C-alpha positions as CSV (number, residue, x, y, z in Angstrom):
1,M,0.0,0.0,0.0
2,T,1.2,3.5,-0.8
3,L,0.5,6.7,1.1
4,D,-2.3,7.4,-1.3
5,G,-3.8,4.0,-0.4
6,L,-4.3,5.3,3.2
7,L,-7.0,7.7,1.9
8,K,-9.1,4.8,0.8
9,K,-9.5,3.4,4.3
10,H,-9.5,4.4,7.9
11,G,-7.3,3.1,10.7
12,G,-8.4,0.0,12.6
13,W,-8.4,2.1,15.8
14,L,-11.4,3.9,14.4
15,E,-13.5,0.8,14.5
16,S,-15.9,0.0,17.3
17,G,-14.3,-0.7,20.7
18,P,-15.0,-1.1,24.4
19,E,-16.6,1.8,26.2
20,E,-16.5,3.8,23.0
21,G,-19.2,6.4,23.8
22,A,-17.0,9.1,25.2
23,V,-13.8,7.3,24.3
24,I,-12.3,7.5,20.8
25,S,-9.1,5.4,21.3
26,S,-6.4,4.2,23.6
27,R,-2.7,4.5,22.9
28,I,0.5,3.1,24.3
29,R,3.9,4.6,23.3
30,L,7.2,3.2,24.4
31,A,10.5,5.2,24.2
32,R,13.6,3.1,23.5
33,N,17.2,3.9,22.7
34,L,20.2,1.9,21.5
35,R,23.0,1.3,23.9
36,D,26.2,3.4,23.4
37,T,24.6,5.5,20.6
38,T,24.1,9.2,20.5
39,F,20.5,10.4,20.9
40,P,19.0,11.6,17.6
41,G,19.0,15.3,18.5
42,W,22.8,15.2,18.8
43,A,23.6,12.4,16.3
44,S,25.2,13.1,12.9
45,K,23.5,12.3,9.6
46,E,25.6,9.2,9.3
47,V,24.8,7.9,12.7
48,R,21.0,8.5,12.2
49,N,21.2,6.6,8.9
50,H,23.0,3.8,10.6
51,I,20.3,3.6,13.3
52,W,17.6,3.5,10.6
53,N,19.3,0.6,8.9
54,D,19.8,-1.2,12.2
55,V,16.1,-0.9,13.1
56,L,15.1,-2.2,9.6
57,L,17.4,-5.2,10.0
58,A,16.0,-5.9,13.5
59,F,12.5,-5.6,12.1
60,D,13.1,-8.7,9.9
61,G,12.8,-10.7,13.2
62,V,9.2,-9.3,13.9
63,P,6.8,-12.2,13.1
64,D,4.6,-10.1,10.7
65,S,7.1,-7.6,9.5
66,Q,5.8,-7.9,6.0
67,T,2.6,-6.2,7.0
68,F,4.5,-2.9,7.8
69,L,4.9,-0.1,5.4
70,R,8.1,1.9,5.6
71,W,8.7,5.6,4.9
72,R,11.7,7.8,5.4
73,M,11.0,11.4,6.2
74,D,13.6,12.7,3.8
75,E,11.9,10.9,1.0
76,L,8.4,12.3,1.6
77,S,6.9,15.6,0.7
78,A,5.8,18.0,3.4
79,L,2.2,17.1,2.4
80,D,2.8,13.4,2.9
81,R,4.4,14.0,6.3
82,D,1.4,16.1,7.3
83,L,-0.9,13.2,6.2
84,L,0.9,10.8,8.5
85,F,0.6,13.3,11.3
86,E,-3.1,13.8,10.8
87,R,-3.6,10.1,11.0
88,H,-1.9,10.0,14.3
89,L,0.9,7.8,12.9
90,I,3.8,10.1,13.5
91,S,4.5,13.1,15.8
92,R,4.9,16.7,14.6
93,E,8.6,16.4,15.7
94,L,9.2,13.4,13.5
95,A,7.5,15.1,10.6
96,E,10.0,17.9,10.8
97,R,13.1,15.6,10.9
98,Q,15.0,14.5,7.8
99,A,17.9,12.1,7.2
100,G,17.7,8.8,9.1
101,S,14.2,9.5,10.5
102,G,11.2,7.5,9.4
103,V,8.3,5.3,10.4
104,L,7.1,1.8,10.0
105,V,3.3,1.3,10.0
106,N,1.3,-1.9,9.8
107,E,-1.6,-1.9,7.3
108,D,-4.4,-1.5,9.8
109,E,-2.5,1.5,11.3
110,C,-2.8,0.1,14.9
111,R,1.0,-0.2,15.2
112,A,3.7,2.2,14.3
113,V,7.4,2.5,15.0
114,M,9.0,6.0,14.7
115,V,12.7,6.0,14.2
116,N,15.0,8.9,15.2
117,E,12.4,11.2,16.6
118,E,13.4,12.4,20.1
119,D,14.5,8.9,20.9
120,H,15.9,6.2,18.5
121,I,12.7,4.2,18.7
122,R,9.1,5.2,19.6
123,L,6.8,2.2,19.5
124,Q,3.1,3.0,19.2
125,S,0.0,0.8,19.7
126,L,-3.5,2.2,19.0
127,Q,-6.7,0.5,19.9
128,P,-10.4,1.6,19.5
129,G,-12.3,2.5,22.6
130,L,-11.0,2.1,26.1
131,N,-8.6,-0.8,25.7
132,L,-5.3,0.1,27.3
133,Q,-4.5,-3.4,28.2
134,K,-4.7,-4.7,24.7
135,A,-2.8,-1.7,23.4
136,W,-0.1,-2.5,26.0
137,D,0.0,-6.2,25.1
138,V,0.5,-5.4,21.4
139,A,3.2,-2.8,22.1
140,D,5.0,-5.2,24.6
141,E,5.0,-8.0,22.0
142,L,6.5,-5.7,19.4
143,D,9.0,-4.4,21.8
144,N,10.2,-7.8,22.9
145,A,10.5,-8.9,19.2
146,L,12.7,-5.9,18.4
147,E,14.8,-6.4,21.5
148,Q,15.8,-9.8,20.3
149,N,18.0,-8.0,17.7
150,L,18.7,-4.7,19.3
151,S,20.6,-3.7,22.4
152,Y,18.6,-1.2,24.4
153,A,20.1,1.5,26.7
154,F,19.0,0.2,30.1
155,S,20.0,1.0,33.7
156,S,19.3,-1.6,36.4
157,K,18.6,1.4,38.7
158,L,16.7,3.8,36.4
159,G,15.2,1.5,33.8
160,Y,15.1,2.5,30.1
161,L,17.2,5.6,29.3
162,T,15.6,8.2,27.2
163,A,16.5,11.6,25.6
164,C,14.0,13.4,27.9
165,P,14.4,12.7,31.6
166,S,10.6,12.6,32.1
167,N,10.4,9.3,30.1
168,V,13.2,7.5,32.0
169,G,12.0,4.3,33.7
170,T,9.4,2.4,31.8
171,G,9.6,4.7,28.9
172,L,5.8,4.3,28.7
173,R,3.2,6.9,27.8
174,A,-0.3,5.7,28.0
175,S,-3.1,7.9,26.8
176,V,-6.8,7.9,26.1
177,M,-8.6,10.2,23.6
178,L,-11.9,11.4,25.0
179,H,-14.9,13.3,23.6
180,L,-16.2,15.5,26.4
181,P,-18.8,18.0,25.0
182,G,-21.1,17.6,28.0
183,L,-18.5,18.8,30.5
184,C,-17.6,21.7,28.1
185,L,-21.2,22.8,27.7
186,T,-21.8,22.7,31.4
187,E,-18.6,24.6,32.0
188,E,-17.3,21.8,34.3
189,I,-14.3,20.9,32.2
190,K,-11.8,23.1,33.9
191,P,-12.4,21.7,37.4
192,V,-12.1,18.2,36.0
193,I,-8.8,19.0,34.2
194,N,-7.4,20.6,37.3
195,A,-8.4,17.6,39.4
196,V,-6.8,15.2,37.0
197,S,-3.6,17.3,36.7
198,K,-3.2,17.3,40.5
199,I,-2.9,13.5,40.6
200,G,-0.1,13.3,38.1
201,L,-1.9,13.0,34.8
202,A,-1.6,15.3,31.8
203,V,-4.6,16.6,29.8
204,R,-3.9,17.8,26.3
205,G,-5.8,18.5,23.1
206,L,-6.5,16.5,19.9
207,W,-2.8,16.6,18.8
208,G,-1.2,16.1,22.1
209,E,1.3,18.4,23.8
210,G,0.7,22.1,23.1
211,S,-2.5,21.6,21.2
212,E,-6.0,22.9,21.9
213,A,-9.0,20.7,22.6
214,S,-10.6,21.1,19.1
215,G,-13.9,19.4,18.8
216,H,-14.1,18.9,22.6
217,M,-11.4,16.2,22.2
218,F,-9.0,15.6,25.1
219,Q,-6.1,13.3,25.6
220,I,-5.5,12.1,29.2
221,S,-2.1,10.5,29.8
222,N,0.4,9.6,32.5
223,Q,3.3,11.8,33.4
224,I,5.2,9.5,35.7
225,T,7.2,6.8,34.1
226,L,9.8,6.2,36.9
227,G,9.1,4.2,40.0
228,K,5.9,2.5,38.8
229,T,5.4,-0.6,36.7
230,E,3.7,-0.6,33.3
231,T,0.7,-2.4,34.9
232,E,0.4,0.2,37.7
233,I,0.6,3.1,35.2
234,I,-2.1,1.6,32.9
235,A,-4.4,0.6,35.8
236,N,-4.2,4.1,37.3
237,L,-5.0,5.8,34.0
238,E,-7.9,3.5,33.3
239,Q,-9.4,4.2,36.7
240,I,-9.2,8.0,36.2
241,V,-10.6,7.7,32.6
242,L,-13.6,5.8,33.9
243,E,-14.2,8.5,36.5
244,V,-14.0,11.2,33.8
245,M,-16.4,9.2,31.6
246,E,-18.9,9.1,34.5
247,H,-18.6,12.9,35.0
248,E,-19.3,13.3,31.2
249,K,-22.3,11.0,31.4
250,N,-23.7,12.9,34.3
251,A,-23.1,16.2,32.6
252,R,-25.1,15.0,29.6
253,L,-27.9,13.7,31.8
254,R,-28.2,17.1,33.5
255,L,-28.2,18.9,30.2
256,M,-31.0,16.7,28.9
257,S,-33.1,17.0,32.1
258,K,-32.7,20.7,32.7
259,Q,-31.8,22.2,29.3
260,E,-33.2,19.8,26.7
261,I,-34.3,22.5,24.4
262,R,-30.8,24.0,24.5
263,V,-29.3,20.6,23.6
264,H,-31.7,20.1,20.7
265,D,-30.9,23.6,19.5
266,H,-27.1,23.0,19.8
267,V,-27.3,19.8,17.8
268,G,-29.8,21.1,15.3
269,R,-27.9,24.3,14.6
270,A,-24.7,22.3,14.0
271,Y,-26.5,20.1,11.6
272,G,-28.0,23.0,9.8
273,I,-24.7,24.8,9.3
274,L,-22.8,21.6,8.3
275,A,-25.6,20.7,5.8
276,N,-25.6,24.1,4.1
277,A,-22.3,25.9,4.5
278,A,-20.2,26.6,1.4
279,L,-17.1,27.4,3.4
280,M,-15.9,25.5,6.5
281,A,-12.6,26.1,8.5
282,T,-11.1,23.1,10.2
283,G,-11.7,24.4,13.8
284,E,-15.3,25.2,13.1
285,A,-15.9,21.9,11.4
286,L,-14.5,20.0,14.4
287,D,-16.7,21.9,16.9
288,L,-19.8,21.3,14.8
289,L,-19.1,17.7,14.2
290,S,-18.6,17.4,17.9
291,A,-22.2,18.5,18.4
292,L,-23.4,15.9,16.0
293,R,-21.4,13.2,17.8
294,M,-23.0,14.1,21.1
295,G,-26.4,14.1,19.3
296,I,-25.8,10.6,18.1
297,D,-24.9,9.4,21.7
298,L,-28.1,11.1,23.0
299,G,-30.3,9.4,20.3
300,L,-31.0,12.7,18.5
301,M,-29.4,11.6,15.2
302,P,-30.7,8.0,14.6
303,N,-29.4,7.7,11.0
304,M,-25.7,8.3,11.9
305,A,-23.0,6.3,13.7
306,R,-20.5,7.9,15.9
307,R,-17.6,6.2,14.2
308,E,-18.6,7.8,10.9
309,I,-18.1,11.2,12.6
310,D,-14.8,10.0,14.1
311,Q,-13.6,9.2,10.6
312,L,-14.7,12.6,9.3
313,F,-12.6,14.1,12.1
314,I,-9.5,12.8,10.3
315,R,-10.6,13.3,6.6
316,I,-11.4,17.0,7.0
317,H,-7.9,18.0,7.8
318,P,-5.8,20.0,5.3
319,A,-3.4,17.3,4.1
320,H,-6.2,14.7,3.6
321,L,-8.2,17.2,1.6
322,Q,-5.3,18.1,-0.6
323,K,-4.2,14.5,-1.1
324,E,-7.7,13.5,-2.2
325,A,-7.8,16.5,-4.5
326,G,-4.4,15.6,-6.0
327,V,-3.3,19.2,-5.9
328,V,-2.1,21.8,-3.4
329,L,-5.0,24.0,-2.3
330,T,-5.2,27.5,-0.9
331,P,-6.8,27.9,2.5
332,E,-10.1,29.0,0.9
333,E,-10.1,26.1,-1.5
334,R,-9.6,23.8,1.4
335,D,-12.5,25.4,3.2
336,I,-14.7,24.9,0.1
337,K,-13.7,21.3,-0.3
338,R,-14.2,20.6,3.4
339,A,-17.7,22.0,3.4
340,L,-18.5,20.0,0.3
341,L,-17.2,16.8,1.8
342,I,-19.4,17.2,4.9
343,R,-22.4,18.2,2.9
344,K,-22.1,15.1,0.7
345,F,-21.8,12.9,3.8
346,L,-25.0,14.4,5.3
347,E,-26.9,14.1,2.1
348,K,-26.5,10.3,2.3
349,K,-28.1,10.2,5.8
């Protein structure tokens, strides 16, 4: 499959999954580095290329390595790198790197291995819904397979050694993507975020660190990687996510019991704009689609499925629109194409 082939399908992590109402997906990332090798940020071009080749050789020992697609960043256009970023397959930092940096992605997009990002290796496992345990099992299996042919930088005292001190230890970042429009509409989201932050978890937007919560999407992840086992980190995060989900559920119930007209108006206005707009910016589209997704969960949009909206969340982004068009588009042309894409989707409902 080529990069263009990605446009004809959606990632397996956008299928149905456990507890999927307020939850979009679960992700595990593992940071690993090679022993006695300079971290990517300080490594020469030759060293980075050598690391890329070593990882590719090690990958031959992965049981289903033939199902992984392989792309080097210095061989991709800026648009192609943006496409991979929009599909949550690479980080923005990797997209900006060049020689020796790349990614290996399996065909259902549930596993990815970034090479020479901040660390030599970043393993990623994505699963639909709230399924951190399966995401961890998949990542751990891939990690063990690679370690058979690679020598990791590891300290018996500190654990896995990483470029950023905050990742030392397990090297594990577990995160869950949540859709929380109820808490946003009731203006209860800030107290929830503050409470979660006080117990050692991070709350970020749709694109992770430094991003805003577009479309009422929030990522909750662990910050502590040292001094706790992977099992403890995952169990703690899942417990907090379940509590946040309960808060979101209660917020929606209060909205429907005390402000039902407001909710119907909120969803109906969003549908009206999306069904008729000729221009649609990314941020506006995300917020309006968020209203439709909540309407689906509340039974107000019986002819739609929430996963169809989740897939639109990806398809309406700039690189996807331009790759589908086959040309580079101006911002206004993208807004026109985005509005048309959404209108055509709604016309079929």
